[in-house]
C-alpha positions in Angstrom: 11.4 11.1 -22.3 13.4 8.8 -20.1 12.1 5.3 -19.4 14.1 2.7 -17.4 15.0 -0.6 -19.1 13.4 -2.4 -16.1 10.1 -0.8 -17.0 10.4 -2.0 -20.6 11.2 -5.5 -19.4 8.2 -5.5 -17.2 6.0 -4.3 -20.1 7.4 -7.0 -22.4 6.9 -9.8 -19.9 3.3 -8.8 -19.2 2.7 -8.6 -22.9 4.1 -12.1 -23.4 2.2 -13.6 -20.6 -1.0 -11.5 -20.8 -1.2 -12.0 -17.0 0.2 -9.8 -14.3 0.4 -12.8 -11.9 2.4 -15.1 -14.3 4.6 -12.2 -15.3 5.3 -11.3 -11.7 6.4 -14.9 -11.0 8.8 -14.9 -13.9 10.1 -11.5 -13.0 10.5 -12.4 -9.3 8.5 -9.4 -8.1 5.2 -9.2 -6.3 2.1 -8.8 -8.4 1.0 -5.5 -6.8 4.5 -4.1 -7.3 4.4 -5.1 -11.0 1.0 -3.6 -11.5 2.1 -0.4 -9.8 5.2 -0.1 -12.0 3.2 -0.7 -15.2 0.7 2.0 -14.2 3.6 4.4 -13.5 4.9 3.7 -16.9 1.5 4.3 -18.5 1.3 7.7 -16.7 4.7 8.6 -17.8 3.9 7.7 -21.4 0.5 9.3 -21.3 -1.5 6.3 -22.7 -2.6 2.9 -21.5 -0.6 -0.2 -22.5 -3.1 -2.8 -21.4 -6.9 -3.3 -21.1 -7.6 -4.9 -17.7 -10.8 -6.9 -17.3 -11.9 -9.7 -15.0 -11.5 -12.1 -17.9 -7.8 -11.2 -18.4 -5.3 -8.7 -19.8 -5.0 -7.5 -23.4 -2.7 -5.1 -25.2 -4.2 -1.8 -26.2 -3.6 -0.6 -29.8 -0.9 1.7 -28.4 0.7 -1.1 -26.4 0.8 -3.4 -29.4 2.4 -0.6 -31.5 5.1 0.0 -28.8 5.9 -3.7 -28.1 8.1 -4.3 -31.1 10.2 -1.3 -30.4 10.5 -2.2 -26.7 11.6 -5.7 -27.5 14.1 -4.4 -30.0 15.6 -2.0 -27.5 15.9 -4.7 -24.9 17.6 -7.1 -27.4 20.0 -4.4 -28.5 20.8 -3.5 -24.9 21.5 -7.2 -24.1 23.7 -7.4 -27.2 25.6 -4.3 -26.1 26.2 -5.7 -22.7 27.5 -8.9 -24.2 29.8 -6.9 -26.5 31.0 -4.8 -23.5 31.7 -8.0 -21.5 33.7 -9.4 -24.4 35.8 -6.2 -24.4 36.8 -6.7 -20.8 40.4 -7.7 -20.1 40.7 -11.3 -21.2 39.6 -13.6 -18.4 37.4 -11.5 -16.1 34.8 -13.3 -14.0 32.2 -11.1 -12.3 30.8 -12.3 -9.0 27.6 -10.7 -7.7 27.2 -10.2 -3.9 24.6 -8.6 -1.7 26.3 -9.2 1.7 29.6 -10.6 2.9 29.8 -14.3 2.2 32.1 -15.6 4.9 31.6 -19.2 5.9 35.2 -20.1 4.8 34.0 -20.2 1.2 35.0 -17.1 -0.8 38.8 -16.9 -0.2 39.3 -20.7 -0.7 37.1 -20.6 -3.9 39.1 -17.8 -5.4 42.4 -19.7 -4.8 40.9 -22.8 -6.4 39.6 -20.8 -9.3 43.0 -19.2 -10.0 44.6 -22.6 -10.0 42.0 -23.8 -12.6 42.0 -20.7 -14.7 45.5 -19.1 -14.5 45.6 -15.5 -15.7 42.0 -14.8 -15.1 40.8 -11.9 -13.0 38.0 -11.8 -10.5 35.7 -8.7 -10.2 33.3 -8.4 -7.2 30.1 -6.5 -7.9 28.0 -5.3 -4.9 24.3 -5.5 -5.8 21.4 -4.0 -3.9 18.5 -6.2 -2.7 16.2 -4.5 -5.2 17.7 -7.1 -7.7 17.1 -10.6 -6.2 19.1 -12.1 -9.1 22.2 -10.3 -7.7 23.3 -9.0 -11.1 22.5 -12.2 -13.2 19.3 -10.8 -14.8 21.0 -7.7 -16.3 24.2 -9.5 -17.3 26.2 -7.6 -14.8 27.4 -10.8 -13.0 28.5 -14.2 -14.2 27.9 -16.0 -10.9 26.3 -14.7 -7.7 25.8 -15.5 -4.0 22.1 -15.4 -3.3 19.6 -16.5 -0.6 16.8 -18.8 -1.8 14.3 -18.5 -3.3 16.1 -17.4 -6.5 14.5 -15.9 -9.6 13.3 -17.9 -12.6 16.0 -18.4 -15.2 18.8 -19.1 -12.7 20.4 -22.4 -11.7 21.5 -22.7 -8.1 23.6 -24.9 -5.8 23.0 -24.7 -2.0 26.1 -23.9 -0.1 24.9 -23.6 3.5 21.7 -24.3 5.4 21.3 -22.2 8.6 18.8 -21.4 11.3 17.0 -18.1 11.1 17.7 -15.7 14.0 16.1 -12.4 14.9 18.2 -9.2 15.5 16.9 -7.2 18.4 18.1 -4.0 20.2 19.9 -5.0 23.3 17.3 -3.5 25.6 14.4 -5.5 24.0 12.6 -7.8 26.5 13.0 -10.8 24.2 16.8 -10.6 24.6 16.4 -12.4 27.9 15.2 -15.5 26.0 17.5 -18.3 24.6 15.1 -18.8 21.7 12.1 -16.8 20.4 9.0 -18.3 18.8 8.0 -16.6 15.5 4.5 -16.1 16.8 6.0 -13.9 19.6 7.3 -11.5 17.0 4.1 -10.9 15.1 3.3 -7.8 17.2 6.7 -6.2 16.4 7.5 -3.9 13.5 9.8 -5.6 11.0 12.7 -4.3 8.9 11.9 -5.5 5.4 13.8 -5.8 2.1 12.5 -3.5 -0.7 9.3 -4.6 -2.4 11.2 -5.3 -5.6 12.8 -8.2 -3.8 9.5 -10.1 -4.2 9.4 -13.6 -2.7 12.8 -13.0 -1.1 11.3 -10.2 0.9 8.4 -12.5 2.0 10.9 -15.1 3.2 12.8 -12.7 5.4 9.5 -11.5 6.9 8.8 -15.1 7.9 6.0 -15.5 5.4 3.5 -14.1 7.8 1.2 -11.1 7.9 3.6 -8.8 9.7 3.8 -5.0 10.2 6.7 -3.4 8.3 8.3 -0.7 10.2 10.9 0.3 7.6 12.5 -0.9 4.4 16.3 -1.4 4.1 18.3 -1.9 0.9 21.6 -2.9 2.5 22.8 -4.9 5.5 24.1 -1.7 7.1 20.7 -0.1 6.8 19.1 -3.2 8.4 21.3 -3.0 11.5 21.0 0.8 11.8 17.2 0.4 11.8 17.3 -2.3 14.5 19.6 -0.1 16.6 17.2 2.8 16.1 14.3 0.8 17.4 12.5 0.9 14.0 12.0 -2.8 13.8 13.3 -6.3 14.4 15.0 -8.2 11.5 15.3 -11.8 10.5 18.6 -13.0 9.2 20.6 -16.2 8.8 22.6 -17.4 11.8 25.9 -17.1 9.8 25.2 -13.5 9.0 24.5 -12.7 12.6 28.2 -13.7 13.3 29.5 -11.8 10.2 27.7 -8.6 11.1 28.0 -8.7 14.9 28.0 -5.2 16.3 27.5 -3.5 19.7 23.9 -2.8 20.8 22.4 -5.7 18.8 21.5 -9.2 20.2 20.5 -12.1 18.0 18.4 -15.0 19.1 17.3 -18.2 17.2 13.7 -18.2 16.0 11.6 -21.4 16.2 8.7 -22.1 13.8 10.5 -21.0 10.6 12.2 -23.0 7.8 16.0 -22.6 7.6 17.7 -20.1 5.4 19.6 -21.4 2.4 22.7 -19.7 0.9 23.4 -20.7 -2.7 25.6 -19.9 -5.6 23.6 -19.0 -8.7 24.3 -18.7 -12.4 22.2 -18.2 -15.5 20.5 -21.4 -16.5 22.3 -23.0 -19.4 25.5 -21.0 -18.9 28.3 -23.6 -19.1 31.2 -21.3 -20.0 34.5 -22.8 -18.8 35.2 -20.0 -16.3 31.7 -20.3 -14.7 32.1 -24.1 -14.4 35.7 -23.6 -13.0 34.4 -21.3 -10.3 31.6 -23.6 -9.4 34.0 -26.5 -9.1 36.3 -24.4 -7.0 33.5 -23.3 -4.7 32.3 -26.9 -4.4 35.7 -28.0 -3.4 36.0 -25.2 -0.9 32.7 -26.2 0.6 33.7 -29.9 0.9 37.0 -28.9 2.6 35.1 -26.6 5.1 32.8 -29.4 6.0 35.4 -32.2 6.1 38.8 -30.8 6.9 41.6 -33.2 6.3 44.6 -34.0 8.6 46.2 -30.9 9.9 43.3 -28.7 8.5 40.6 -26.9 10.4 37.1 -26.1 9.4 37.3 -22.7 11.3 39.2 -19.6 10.5 
């Protein structure tokens, strides 16, 4: 019987909190999505893990019997990941990414990191939007580029604050506008992140009660959906430039808070390589904002 580690983590977190709402907040998923996943796990196992009542949630006898083994498996997996990471070539820093970073940050940060940590290697890991921690939660990344809000258990540093724009097919009537009000988009179908993205999905839907036309797990899927007329998509202004392609027009959206790009790392992780990369990234950001004589903030 195959069970995903994610399901065991969900089970263990609900058991610890005895609340689907609090567990969902800690796991950075929506409460309905968490409930659905736990029910799917129960169906797979063939028995109930929790008794659900208006007064709260309690473990069933079967759930209590399973909990210790689930926690043991999770702990051993985490230990195994740590051992595997220790077996990597000396000096490998893994950077999680979900889209291209751009913004004159990544290349400059890598150069600065290599000066600070000579001999170290950089490994880039592409992570789907189903994991809003961008690889930090499962130990697959040391640092990551994320859009806020970020999951619990991560520390973040904002790198860029940008307007939100809407991506439209070029024949859409709103393309004639210089700026679009968010309220004008509420009748449109939206391209949404997967439900597992939790609050991050809500942010990129504008936080409103919108109609989802289709879900997309990657940037390429988003733009293909927009080109196909399946929905409009909200994105950061900088990403509109990075992913510019024929047939799509982007317009600024009023009435929404700005998007915040951040670098994230596991809270409390102060390993020298992580701190060196954060320092290099900070220096790259300062140089991009305030170029010195003979330097340019573009390019």
